[in-house]
Every structure is written in structure tokens, then in C-alpha cells.
C-alpha positions, 0 to 999 in steps of 0.5 A, spaced: 427 084 385 431 079 390 427 074 394 429 071 400 431 064 397 436 068 393 438 072 399 439 065 402 443 062 396 447 068 396 450 067 403 450 059 403 457 058 400 460 063 406 456 060 411 458 053 409 466 055 408 465 058 416 463 051 418 467 047 414 472 046 420 466 045 425 464 050 431 469 048 436 473 054 433 468 059 435 469 058 443 474 060 448 477 055 453 472 054 458 473 058 465 474 055 472 471 060 476 465 065 476 466 071 472 462 075 477 465 073 483 471 069 481 468 063 485 470 056 483 463 053 485 460 052 479 454 048 477 451 046 470 445 049 469 443 048 461 446 045 455 442 047 449 442 048 441 441 055 437 433 054 438 432 061 434 436 061 428 438 053 428 445 054 427 450 048 428 453 048 435 452 046 443 452 052 448 452 051 455 450 055 461 453 054 468 451 058 474 455 060 480 453 057 487 455 063 491 453 069 487 447 066 483 451 069 476 449 065 470 454 065 464 455 061 458 461 057 459 465 056 454 464 063 451 463 065 444 470 068 442 469 074 437 469 069 431 463 066 434 459 072 436 460 074 429 458 068 426 452 067 430 449 074 430 450 074 423 443 075 419 439 075 426 438 083 427 440 085 420 441 081 413 436 075 413 433 077 420 432 084 419 425 085 417 422 080 422 426 083 428 424 090 425 416 088 426 417 085 433 421 091 435 415 095 432 410 092 437 414 093 443 411 100 445 408 099 451 414 096 454 418 102 451 413 107 454 414 103 461 422 105 460 421 112 459 416 113 464 420 110 469 426 115 468 421 121 467 418 120 474 425 122 477 427 127 472 426 130 465 433 129 461 435 134 456 440 129 453 439 121 453 444 116 450 441 109 449 447 104 448 445 098 444 439 101 441 439 097 434 434 100 429 432 106 434 425 103 435 425 105 443 428 112 442 422 113 437 417 111 442 421 115 448 421 121 444 413 121 444 413 121 451 419 126 452 419 131 446 424 136 449 429 130 450 435 129 445 436 122 444 442 119 441 444 112 440 450 107 440 450 100 437 456 096 434 451 094 428 449 098 422 442 099 425 444 105 429 446 108 422 439 106 419 436 109 426 439 116 424 437 116 417 430 114 419 430 120 424 429 116 430 436 118 433 439 125 433 447 122 433 449 115 431 455 112 434 457 106 431 462 102 435 464 099 442 461 103 448 467 102 452 472 105 447 467 111 446 465 112 453 470 117 455 468 122 449 461 122 453 463 124 459 458 129 462 454 130 456 448 125 458 443 126 463 441 119 462 445 113 459 440 107 458 442 099 457 436 096 455 437 088 454 444 090 452 449 088 458 447 080 457 450 080 450 456 083 452 463 080 454 464 084 460 458 087 463 462 090 469 466 094 465 460 096 461 457 099 467 463 102 470 464 106 463 457 108 464 458 110 471 464 114 469 461 118 463 455 120 467 455 127 471 453 127 479 446 126 479 445 123 472 442 116 471 443 109 469 437 105 466 438 098 465 433 092 463 435 085 463 432 078 463 431 075 470 434 069 471 430 068 477 424 067 473 420 061 475 419 060 467 426 059 466 426 053 470 419 050 468 421 051 460 428 049 460 431 050 453 425 053 450 425 059 455 426 064 450 430 069 454 436 064 455 437 066 448 443 062 446 448 063 444 447 071 444 446 071 452 453 071 455 451 073 462 444 073 466 445 077 472 441 076 478 438 083 480 441 083 487 448 082 484 446 088 479 444 092 485 451 091 489 455 092 483 451 099 482 453 101 489 460 099 488 460 104 482 457 110 486 450 109 484 444 109 488 438 105 486 432 110 486 427 105 482 426 098 481 421 094 477 420 087 477 413 085 475 412 091 470 416 089 465 414 082 464 412 081 457 407 075 458 410 071 452 414 065 455 409 059 454 407 061 447 414 063 445 416 056 448 411 053 444 413 056 437 420 055 438 419 047 440 414 046 434 419 050 429 425 046 431 421 039 430 419 042 423 426 045 421 428 040 416 423 044 412 426 051 412 431 054 407 437 056 411 443 059 409 447 054 414 445 048 411 448 045 405 441 045 400 434 048 401 429 043 403 425 039 398 418 042 396 415 036 399 418 037 406 417 045 405 410 043 404 409 038 410 412 044 415 407 049 413 401 044 413 404 041 420 405 048 423 398 050 421 395 044 424 399 046 431 395 053 431 390 050 437 397 048 441 399 056 440 392 058 442 392 055 448 399 057 450 397 064 448 392 063 453 396 061 459 400 067 458 394 072 458 392 068 464 398 068 468 401 075 466 397 079 471 398 075 477 405 071 475 409 077 474 408 078 482 410 071 484 416 070 481 414 069 474 416 076 471 421 075 465 424 082 466 427 087 471 428 094 470 433 098 475 434 106 475 440 108 479 443 115 480 450 117 480 451 120 487 459 120 488 
């Protein structure tokens, strides 16, 4: 049986080879204008590192003074995206991510009920479906709906094998969208657009594929959330370097309107997941102890002493984590309605 240590050791040579010339090759040239409105009035918002996987690199988020759009600048290129996504959702990270997504039923049900309040779709395509956990939960609420999934990773194939999706499409949504024209009553993009190189093009492809009367469902991290400013680089929803774009809800509404879609439902407080402070605490503590973790992108595994020290120190931090968790629990019921919601949902109908 292959252990995690064996899997890490097996991947180490490839990672060290990728990093031999540094990380600069993973980035495009810095752009001088906002990718959303083309304004040249940009502000530095955040300079951070990879606080999740702790892969090398420095990542910059800038915000547009005119429209409020937040974006990674310079942006990762294709090689960079492959490098930083590797072993996050699949491979070394697959087991942990599956456990996390399997606990999201409440949020999944919220998404499904939002759509069900407007229509009972016959055919639903979920873009960026991953391993299909959301669709498995949605099927309980809408048993007569047929759910298909699309993703760039092998996760969607696994989802089909496990019976979570009927049809599995693996590839780029914009490339595949023409074959979906008129086929789906609902196309959903839950925590997908922020990962894409060109979210406007993704939305346009979805709008073109929907029939008149069809719905586009979107869920995104909210860059206007107060926790983003309070927690800085430790706000988990920044998720650098994966999140290339953070879209204010006003910008999303305007773009949907331009595409011939009318917003019929909007949620700001309801999608809030209430884990900002405890997630920040975990990230900060883990970063301080990272020298004791065996990572494939580091030259060698840690010594036994460093690994043991990491374990002892992390266990000693339990009271801090408990306090952070309590802060989230207390603030969630009221904070979600006072600018502390970390997520928003929008449902739009194609009207023209």
C-alpha cells in the first residue's frame, strides 16, 4: 500500500525540476489596465504567498479604482496554473478536498432551493463540478432533474463513475459550450468564474447556450466582505494563487444585463459559510509550523524532531482555534447581514 510519504517522495523530483529556474516563468506580463472595465486606475490590494499549499511564489492582487474589480496581476500563465493546481483537488490533495466538499450539504441545498423556487429544471449542467458532490445533493431535492457536469480535471470522470452525474464533459467550457446550445434549462457556475482567465467570456458562452427562459446560476466569493479587510492575507477566500478574479456583485449584475439576462433572485447573507476566522487561524498557525510538514515541492522531508514539534505545537493551539470558531459562530447570524458575508449567489433568466 502506497503511503502519503511515498506519494510525496515520488512527486518530489518533478516539482524540484519545475522550480529549478524559479517561479517567474509561471507568470504573464503585468497588465496596466483593469480586465473588467479597462481603467488604468489600479491600486495594490494585497501581496501574499500560497498560504494553502505553501508552494513557492509571490502573488499580487490589485483593485480597480473605477469599478472595484479585484484581479491577480501579474496573472498566472498556463504553466503556472498547472503547477499551482497540481495536487490541490486531485492527487495528494484529493482525499482532504473530498472530505471538505462532502460536508457542504447545507450550502448545496441552498443553491438548489434558490433555483427550484423559480423553476423545476429538466436538464441542468454544472460547470466546474469537480467530483460532483453538489450534484449528488441536488438530486435529492430535485429527483426528476437530470444533472450533467463539466470540469477540466479528472474529477468529473470520477463523479460519473460514482453516479453523481449523468454525463461527464471534460474540457474547456467555452470550447464545448456551442454543443450545449438549447439543451439545458439551467447552467450553474458555483465558485467557478473566479478561477477562470476570462470570466466575461465564460458568462457570454453560458448565455449563448441557454434557451430563452433558461437560468444561469452563479455563486462567488464576495470581495466586498468586511472579513477580507480584517483578515488580510489570511482571508481564505482570497485563495491565492487560484483566484484570478474577484467580482463585485454590482459588476456581475451589469454584465448579466448586457448579455440579455435578468436577475430574478439574489442572496448576500444566505450563502455565508461562517468560517472566516477559524480558517484564518488554521492558515496562520500552519504557516508558522510549515517547516515540519513533508511537502513534495521542498528539497527534503523534515526531520523527525521538526515533524514532532509541529504536531505538538498545533495541538497546543486548540484553544486559539476554539476561540476563532466561537467568533465565527457568534458573528455568522448577524454578520452576514452587515457586510460580513463571504459569498453571494445570483440567479438570472435569459430574456433576450
